[in-house]
C-alpha positions as a Markdown table, in Angstrom:
| # | Residue | x | y | z |
|---|---|---|---|---|
| 1 | Met | 14.2 | 19.9 | 9.2 |
| 2 | Thr | 12.6 | 20.8 | 12.5 |
| 3 | Thr | 13.0 | 18.2 | 15.3 |
| 4 | Val | 9.9 | 17.0 | 17.1 |
| 5 | Lys | 10.2 | 17.1 | 20.9 |
| 6 | Ser | 6.6 | 17.1 | 22.3 |
| 7 | Lys | 3.0 | 16.9 | 21.2 |
| 8 | Glu | 2.7 | 20.7 | 21.1 |
| 9 | Asp | 5.6 | 20.9 | 18.5 |
| 10 | Ile | 3.4 | 20.0 | 15.5 |
| 11 | Ser | 2.3 | 23.3 | 13.9 |
| 12 | Glu | 1.0 | 24.3 | 10.5 |
| 13 | Glu | 4.4 | 25.5 | 9.6 |
| 14 | Met | 6.0 | 22.1 | 10.4 |
| 15 | Ala | 3.2 | 20.3 | 8.5 |
| 16 | Ala | 3.8 | 22.6 | 5.5 |
| 17 | Glu | 7.5 | 21.9 | 5.7 |
| 18 | Ala | 6.9 | 18.1 | 5.7 |
| 19 | Lys | 4.6 | 18.5 | 2.7 |
| 20 | Glu | 7.2 | 20.4 | 0.8 |
| 21 | Ala | 9.8 | 17.7 | 1.5 |
| 22 | Thr | 7.6 | 14.8 | 0.5 |
| 23 | Glu | 6.4 | 16.7 | -2.6 |
| 24 | Lys | 10.1 | 17.1 | -3.7 |
| 25 | Leu | 10.6 | 13.4 | -3.0 |
| 26 | Thr | 7.5 | 12.5 | -5.1 |
| 27 | Ala | 8.5 | 14.7 | -8.0 |
| 28 | Glu | 11.9 | 13.1 | -8.1 |
| 29 | Ile | 10.4 | 9.6 | -8.1 |
| 30 | Gln | 8.1 | 10.6 | -10.9 |
| 31 | Thr | 11.1 | 11.5 | -13.1 |
| 32 | Ile | 11.7 | 7.7 | -13.2 |
| 33 | Ile | 8.3 | 6.2 | -12.5 |
| 34 | Val | 5.6 | 7.2 | -15.1 |
| 35 | Gly | 2.1 | 7.3 | -13.6 |
| 36 | Gln | 1.4 | 5.1 | -10.6 |
| 37 | Lys | 0.9 | 8.3 | -8.5 |
| 38 | Ala | -1.6 | 6.6 | -6.1 |
| 39 | Ala | 0.8 | 3.6 | -5.5 |
| 40 | Val | 3.8 | 5.9 | -4.9 |
| 41 | Arg | 1.7 | 7.9 | -2.4 |
| 42 | Arg | 0.7 | 4.8 | -0.6 |
| 43 | Val | 4.3 | 3.7 | -0.4 |
| 44 | Leu | 5.2 | 7.0 | 1.2 |
| 45 | Val | 2.3 | 6.7 | 3.7 |
| 46 | Gly | 3.7 | 3.3 | 4.7 |
| 47 | Leu | 7.2 | 4.7 | 5.0 |
| 48 | Leu | 6.1 | 7.6 | 7.2 |
| 49 | Ala | 3.8 | 5.5 | 9.3 |
| 50 | Arg | 6.4 | 2.8 | 9.8 |
| 51 | Gly | 4.2 | 0.2 | 8.2 |
| 52 | His | 4.9 | -2.5 | 5.6 |
| 53 | Ile | 3.2 | -2.9 | 2.3 |
| 54 | Leu | 1.8 | -5.9 | 0.4 |
| 55 | Leu | 1.7 | -5.2 | -3.4 |
| 56 | Glu | -0.6 | -6.8 | -5.8 |
| 57 | Gly | -0.2 | -6.5 | -9.6 |
| 58 | Val | 0.8 | -8.4 | -12.7 |
| 59 | Pro | 4.6 | -8.6 | -13.5 |
| 60 | Gly | 6.2 | -5.7 | -15.3 |
| 61 | Leu | 4.5 | -2.8 | -13.5 |
| 62 | Ala | 7.7 | -1.3 | -12.1 |
| 63 | Lys | 7.3 | -2.5 | -8.5 |
| 64 | Thr | 11.0 | -3.2 | -8.2 |
| 65 | Leu | 11.9 | 0.0 | -10.0 |
| 66 | Met | 9.6 | 2.0 | -7.7 |
| 67 | Leu | 11.3 | 0.9 | -4.5 |
| 68 | Lys | 14.8 | 1.1 | -6.0 |
| 69 | Thr | 14.0 | 4.7 | -7.1 |
| 70 | Leu | 12.7 | 5.5 | -3.6 |
| 71 | Ala | 16.0 | 4.2 | -2.1 |
| 72 | Asp | 18.0 | 6.3 | -4.5 |
| 73 | Thr | 16.1 | 9.5 | -3.5 |
| 74 | Leu | 16.6 | 8.7 | 0.2 |
| 75 | Lys | 20.3 | 7.8 | 0.1 |
| 76 | Ala | 19.0 | 4.5 | 1.6 |
| 77 | Thr | 20.2 | 0.9 | 1.1 |
| 78 | Phe | 18.0 | -1.4 | -1.0 |
| 79 | His | 17.9 | -5.1 | -1.3 |
| 80 | Arg | 15.6 | -7.2 | -3.6 |
| 81 | Ile | 15.0 | -10.8 | -2.4 |
| 82 | Gln | 13.6 | -13.3 | -4.8 |
| 83 | Phe | 11.6 | -15.8 | -2.7 |
| 84 | Thr | 11.8 | -19.4 | -4.0 |
| 85 | Pro | 10.6 | -22.7 | -2.6 |
| 86 | Asp | 14.2 | -23.7 | -1.6 |
| 87 | Leu | 14.9 | -20.5 | 0.3 |
| 88 | Leu | 16.0 | -20.9 | 4.0 |
| 89 | Pro | 15.5 | -18.5 | 6.9 |
| 90 | Ala | 19.3 | -18.0 | 7.1 |
| 91 | Asp | 19.2 | -16.8 | 3.5 |
| 92 | Leu | 17.3 | -13.7 | 4.7 |
| 93 | Thr | 18.7 | -13.1 | 8.2 |
| 94 | Gly | 22.3 | -14.3 | 7.9 |
| 95 | Thr | 24.3 | -16.8 | 9.8 |
| 96 | Ser | 27.2 | -17.3 | 12.2 |
| 97 | Ile | 30.4 | -18.5 | 10.5 |
| 98 | Tyr | 33.1 | -20.3 | 12.5 |
| 99 | Asn | 36.6 | -18.9 | 12.3 |
| 100 | Pro | 39.0 | -21.8 | 13.0 |
| 101 | Gly | 42.0 | -19.4 | 13.4 |
| 102 | Ser | 40.5 | -17.4 | 16.3 |
| 103 | Gly | 38.0 | -20.1 | 17.5 |
| 104 | Asp | 35.2 | -17.5 | 17.3 |
| 105 | Phe | 32.0 | -17.2 | 15.4 |
| 106 | Lys | 31.6 | -14.2 | 13.1 |
| 107 | Val | 28.1 | -13.0 | 12.0 |
| 108 | Lys | 27.5 | -12.7 | 8.3 |
| 109 | Lys | 24.5 | -10.4 | 7.9 |
| 110 | Gly | 21.8 | -11.4 | 5.4 |
| 111 | Pro | 20.0 | -9.2 | 2.9 |
| 112 | Leu | 17.3 | -8.1 | 5.4 |
| 113 | Phe | 19.9 | -5.6 | 6.8 |
| 114 | Ala | 18.9 | -2.7 | 4.5 |
| 115 | Asn | 16.5 | 0.2 | 4.7 |
| 116 | Leu | 14.2 | -0.8 | 1.9 |
| 117 | Ile | 13.4 | -4.5 | 1.2 |
| 118 | Leu | 11.5 | -5.8 | -1.8 |
| 119 | Ala | 10.3 | -9.3 | -1.0 |
| 120 | Asp | 9.4 | -10.6 | -4.5 |
| 121 | Glu | 6.8 | -13.3 | -4.7 |
| 122 | Val | 6.8 | -13.8 | -1.0 |
| 123 | Asn | 4.3 | -16.6 | -1.0 |
| 124 | Arg | 6.6 | -18.9 | -3.1 |
| 125 | Ala | 8.7 | -19.5 | 0.0 |
| 126 | Pro | 7.8 | -22.0 | 2.7 |
| 127 | Ala | 6.2 | -20.9 | 6.0 |
| 128 | Lys | 9.5 | -20.9 | 8.0 |
| 129 | Val | 11.0 | -18.3 | 5.6 |
| 130 | Gln | 7.8 | -16.2 | 5.6 |
| 131 | Ser | 7.9 | -16.3 | 9.4 |
| 132 | Ala | 11.5 | -15.1 | 9.5 |
| 133 | Leu | 10.6 | -12.1 | 7.3 |
| 134 | Leu | 7.5 | -11.2 | 9.3 |
| 135 | Glu | 9.3 | -11.5 | 12.6 |
| 136 | Ala | 11.9 | -9.0 | 11.4 |
| 137 | Met | 9.1 | -6.7 | 10.2 |
| 138 | Glu | 7.4 | -6.9 | 13.6 |
| 139 | Glu | 10.4 | -6.8 | 16.0 |
| 140 | Gln | 12.7 | -4.6 | 13.8 |
| 141 | Gln | 15.5 | -6.9 | 14.9 |
| 142 | Ile | 17.1 | -10.3 | 14.1 |
| 143 | Thr | 18.7 | -12.9 | 16.3 |
| 144 | Ile | 21.6 | -14.8 | 14.8 |
| 145 | Gly | 23.1 | -17.4 | 17.2 |
| 146 | Glu | 23.4 | -15.6 | 20.5 |
| 147 | Gln | 23.5 | -12.1 | 19.1 |
| 148 | Thr | 20.4 | -9.9 | 18.6 |
| 149 | Leu | 21.0 | -7.3 | 15.9 |
| 150 | Val | 18.9 | -4.2 | 15.3 |
| 151 | Leu | 17.8 | -3.6 | 11.7 |
| 152 | Pro | 18.8 | -0.3 | 10.1 |
| 153 | Gln | 16.3 | 2.5 | 10.3 |
| 154 | Pro | 14.1 | 3.5 | 8.5 |
| 155 | Phe | 13.1 | 0.0 | 7.6 |
| 156 | Leu | 10.3 | -0.8 | 5.1 |
| 157 | Val | 9.3 | -4.1 | 3.5 |
| 158 | Met | 7.3 | -4.1 | 0.3 |
| 159 | Ala | 6.2 | -7.6 | -0.6 |
| 160 | Thr | 4.6 | -8.9 | -3.8 |
| 161 | Gln | 2.3 | -11.9 | -3.8 |
| 162 | Asn | 1.3 | -14.3 | -6.6 |
| 163 | Pro | -2.2 | -15.6 | -6.9 |
| 164 | Ile | -2.6 | -18.6 | -4.7 |
| 165 | Glu | -3.8 | -20.9 | -7.5 |
| 166 | Gln | -0.4 | -20.7 | -9.2 |
| 167 | Glu | 1.8 | -23.7 | -8.9 |
| 168 | Gly | 4.5 | -23.6 | -6.2 |
| 169 | Thr | 2.8 | -21.1 | -3.9 |
| 170 | Tyr | 2.3 | -21.2 | -0.2 |
| 171 | Pro | -0.6 | -19.0 | 0.8 |
| 172 | Leu | 0.2 | -16.5 | 3.6 |
| 173 | Pro | -1.9 | -17.2 | 6.7 |
| 174 | Glu | -4.4 | -14.5 | 7.7 |
| 175 | Ala | -2.4 | -13.8 | 10.8 |
| 176 | Gln | 0.7 | -13.1 | 8.7 |
| 177 | Val | -1.1 | -11.0 | 6.1 |
| 178 | Asp | -2.5 | -9.0 | 8.9 |
| 179 | Arg | 1.0 | -7.7 | 9.8 |
| 180 | Phe | 1.1 | -5.7 | 6.6 |
| 181 | Met | -0.2 | -2.2 | 7.2 |
| 182 | Leu | -1.4 | -1.7 | 3.6 |
| 183 | Lys | -2.3 | -3.8 | 0.6 |
| 184 | Val | -1.8 | -1.7 | -2.5 |
| 185 | Thr | -3.0 | -2.7 | -5.9 |
| 186 | Ile | -1.2 | -1.5 | -9.1 |
| 187 | Asp | -3.0 | -1.2 | -12.4 |
| 188 | Phe | -1.8 | -1.1 | -16.0 |
| 189 | Pro | -0.7 | 2.4 | -17.1 |
| 190 | Arg | -2.8 | 4.5 | -19.5 |
| 191 | Arg | -1.9 | 4.7 | -23.1 |
| 192 | Ser | -0.3 | 8.1 | -22.8 |
| 193 | Glu | 1.7 | 6.9 | -19.8 |
| 194 | Glu | 2.9 | 3.8 | -21.6 |
| 195 | Ser | 4.0 | 6.0 | -24.5 |
| 196 | Ala | 6.0 | 8.1 | -22.0 |
| 197 | Ile | 7.5 | 4.9 | -20.5 |
| 198 | Ile | 8.7 | 3.8 | -23.9 |
| 199 | Asp | 10.3 | 7.2 | -24.6 |
| 200 | Arg | 11.9 | 7.5 | -21.2 |
| 201 | Met | 13.2 | 4.0 | -20.7 |
| 202 | Thr | 14.5 | 3.5 | -24.3 |
| 203 | Ala | 16.4 | 6.8 | -24.4 |
| 204 | Pro | 20.2 | 6.7 | -25.0 |
| 205 | Ala | 20.7 | 7.9 | -21.4 |
| 206 | Pro | 17.7 | 6.8 | -19.2 |
| 207 | Pro | 17.1 | 9.2 | -16.3 |
| 208 | Glu | 18.6 | 8.7 | -12.9 |
| 209 | Ala | 17.1 | 9.7 | -9.6 |
| 210 | Arg | 18.8 | 12.3 | -7.4 |
| 211 | Ser | 19.1 | 12.1 | -3.7 |
| 212 | Ile | 16.4 | 14.4 | -2.0 |
| 213 | Leu | 16.3 | 13.3 | 1.6 |
| 214 | Asn | 18.5 | 11.2 | 3.9 |
| 215 | Pro | 17.4 | 8.5 | 6.3 |
| 216 | Asp | 17.7 | 10.9 | 9.3 |
| 217 | Glu | 15.3 | 13.3 | 7.6 |
| 218 | Ile | 12.8 | 10.5 | 6.9 |
| 219 | Met | 13.0 | 9.4 | 10.6 |
| 220 | Thr | 12.2 | 13.1 | 11.6 |
| 221 | Leu | 9.1 | 12.9 | 9.5 |
| 222 | Gln | 8.2 | 9.5 | 11.0 |
| 223 | Arg | 8.5 | 11.1 | 14.5 |
| 224 | Met | 6.0 | 13.8 | 13.4 |
| 225 | Val | 3.3 | 11.3 | 12.5 |
| 226 | Pro | 2.2 | 10.3 | 16.0 |
| 227 | His | 1.8 | 14.0 | 16.9 |
| 228 | Val | -0.7 | 14.7 | 14.1 |
| 229 | Tyr | -3.9 | 15.7 | 15.9 |
| 230 | Leu | -6.7 | 13.1 | 15.7 |
| 231 | Asp | -10.1 | 14.4 | 16.9 |
| 232 | Asp | -12.4 | 12.1 | 18.8 |
| 233 | Arg | -14.9 | 12.4 | 16.0 |
| 234 | Val | -12.4 | 11.1 | 13.5 |
| 235 | Lys | -11.4 | 8.3 | 15.9 |
| 236 | Asn | -15.0 | 7.3 | 16.4 |
| 237 | Tyr | -15.5 | 7.3 | 12.6 |
| 238 | Ile | -12.6 | 4.8 | 12.4 |
| 239 | Leu | -14.2 | 2.7 | 15.1 |
| 240 | Asp | -17.5 | 2.8 | 13.2 |
| 241 | Leu | -15.9 | 1.5 | 10.1 |
| 242 | Val | -14.0 | -1.2 | 12.0 |
| 243 | Phe | -17.1 | -2.4 | 13.9 |
| 244 | Ala | -19.1 | -2.4 | 10.7 |
| 245 | Thr | -16.9 | -5.3 | 9.5 |
| 246 | Arg | -17.3 | -7.1 | 12.8 |
| 247 | Glu | -21.0 | -6.5 | 13.2 |
| 248 | Pro | -22.0 | -6.5 | 9.5 |
| 249 | Glu | -25.7 | -6.9 | 10.3 |
| 250 | Gly | -25.7 | -3.2 | 11.3 |
| 251 | Val | -24.9 | -2.2 | 7.7 |
| 252 | Gly | -26.7 | -5.1 | 5.9 |
| 253 | Met | -23.6 | -7.0 | 5.0 |
| 254 | Glu | -23.9 | -10.1 | 7.2 |
| 255 | Lys | -24.3 | -12.3 | 4.1 |
| 256 | Phe | -20.9 | -11.3 | 2.7 |
| 257 | Ile | -18.5 | -10.9 | 5.7 |
| 258 | Glu | -17.2 | -14.0 | 7.4 |
| 259 | Asn | -14.7 | -12.3 | 9.7 |
| 260 | Gly | -14.1 | -8.6 | 10.3 |
| 261 | Val | -10.8 | -6.8 | 10.7 |
| 262 | Ser | -8.5 | -7.1 | 13.7 |
| 263 | Pro | -7.4 | -4.4 | 16.1 |
| 264 | Arg | -4.3 | -4.0 | 14.0 |
| 265 | Ala | -6.6 | -2.5 | 11.4 |
| 266 | Ser | -7.7 | 0.2 | 13.8 |
| 267 | Leu | -4.1 | 1.0 | 14.6 |
| 268 | Ala | -3.1 | 0.9 | 10.9 |
| 269 | Leu | -5.9 | 3.2 | 9.9 |
| 270 | Val | -5.0 | 5.8 | 12.6 |
| 271 | Lys | -1.3 | 5.7 | 11.7 |
| 272 | Ser | -1.9 | 5.8 | 7.9 |
| 273 | Ala | -4.5 | 8.6 | 8.2 |
| 274 | Arg | -2.1 | 10.7 | 10.2 |
| 275 | Ala | 0.7 | 10.0 | 7.7 |
| 276 | His | -1.6 | 11.0 | 4.8 |
| 277 | Ala | -2.5 | 14.2 | 6.6 |
| 278 | Leu | 1.2 | 15.1 | 6.9 |
| 279 | Leu | 1.7 | 14.4 | 3.2 |
| 280 | Glu | -1.2 | 16.9 | 2.6 |
| 281 | Gly | 0.5 | 19.5 | 4.8 |
| 282 | Arg | -2.0 | 19.4 | 7.7 |
| 283 | Pro | -1.2 | 19.0 | 11.4 |
| 284 | Phe | -4.6 | 17.2 | 11.9 |
| 285 | Ala | -6.3 | 14.2 | 10.3 |
| 286 | Thr | -9.8 | 14.4 | 8.7 |
| 287 | Pro | -12.4 | 11.8 | 7.7 |
| 288 | Asp | -11.1 | 12.2 | 4.1 |
| 289 | Asp | -7.7 | 10.9 | 5.2 |
| 290 | Val | -9.4 | 7.9 | 6.7 |
| 291 | Lys | -11.5 | 7.3 | 3.5 |
| 292 | Ser | -8.5 | 7.6 | 1.3 |
| 293 | Leu | -6.7 | 4.7 | 3.0 |
| 294 | Val | -9.5 | 2.5 | 4.3 |
| 295 | His | -9.4 | 0.2 | 1.2 |
| 296 | Glu | -5.7 | -0.4 | 1.5 |
| 297 | Val | -6.0 | -1.1 | 5.3 |
| 298 | Phe | -9.1 | -3.3 | 5.1 |
| 299 | Arg | -8.9 | -5.2 | 1.8 |
| 300 | His | -6.5 | -8.0 | 3.0 |
| 301 | Arg | -8.1 | -8.3 | 6.4 |
| 302 | Ile | -11.7 | -8.8 | 5.6 |
| 303 | Leu | -12.7 | -12.5 | 5.1 |
| 304 | Leu | -15.6 | -12.9 | 2.7 |
| 305 | Thr | -18.2 | -15.6 | 2.9 |
| 306 | Tyr | -18.6 | -18.3 | 0.2 |
| 307 | Glu | -21.9 | -16.6 | -0.8 |
| 308 | Ala | -20.1 | -13.3 | -1.4 |
| 309 | Leu | -17.5 | -15.0 | -3.6 |
| 310 | Ala | -20.1 | -16.9 | -5.5 |
| 311 | Glu | -22.0 | -13.6 | -6.2 |
| 312 | Gly | -18.8 | -11.9 | -7.4 |
| 313 | Trp | -18.2 | -9.6 | -4.4 |
| 314 | Thr | -14.7 | -8.4 | -3.6 |
| 315 | Ser | -13.3 | -6.9 | -0.5 |
| 316 | Asp | -13.2 | -3.5 | -2.2 |
| 317 | Lys | -16.8 | -3.8 | -3.1 |
| 318 | Val | -17.7 | -4.6 | 0.5 |
| 319 | Ile | -15.7 | -1.7 | 1.8 |
| 320 | Asp | -17.5 | 0.6 | -0.7 |
| 321 | Ala | -20.8 | -0.6 | 0.7 |
| 322 | Ile | -19.7 | 0.0 | 4.3 |
| 323 | Leu | -18.5 | 3.5 | 3.4 |
| 324 | Asp | -21.9 | 4.3 | 1.9 |
| 325 | Lys | -23.7 | 3.1 | 5.1 |
| 326 | Val | -21.4 | 4.6 | 7.8 |
| 327 | Glu | -22.2 | 8.2 | 8.6 |
| 328 | Val | -19.3 | 10.6 | 8.1 |
| 329 | Pro | -18.7 | 13.1 | 11.0 |
């Protein structure tokens, strides 16, 4: 795969090559995962844009299998961490173990030292554990004792979250949720898809994913993303959407929005739109790339008023209303 060296290196040929590579990756994932095409695509956007993902969906919708299959197709390491109320930060990051023979401390790395991490039921763990995970996500490194260790690359965290009304959950603060680039919702499969799931997963020899790309090739794709061209009109469209959440009176939504999205949302929307353009085989981002990701970028960052909740409004419904009001360039 072509190496990116400068801004001028992104061409239509390189974008087409990136699309071909990611399409092969998607096709291989789909040999294991039936349906869920939109969710798989969002996971790839997060991977290429170096952003982490918060997953929402009922149990049994193949969230673990999806990330495990992605790891298999990338020759990447994968760890699933089950978050529980008695989990400690060292259970994620690792710890220093004293060797009485040599008198030295030896670092024992925790499960966060992998390319792909599934943080299952992340809000069942107390705040200290959540903070340890989110610090690793933000800094891409972990300090154990006096040593600072860099996490393997590429590094992607996909976290699942339980409804906050369930017993034994610790709601993630807005500042921590904001660190996830995308919030992806997963729905039940259609009847035909469920039939295919039954046939595929109960066969005498269930299918296994083949390796398509290696971590170095994924990092080459990641380096392409910042070089995807973003026209000023597309950038201003992103700003219009962001400021529509902060100044909702301009789009008639002041009754429903308590707080708008943070500057992280602007950065996340730019990065994810560029990554989506690359998946489409284009060296430039368009308003359609922005519109295709705005729900995933905004839905966990918009804080609704009590009036909106009482009237049955959701973040997605508010985002739909904003998209209808903001002019597309």
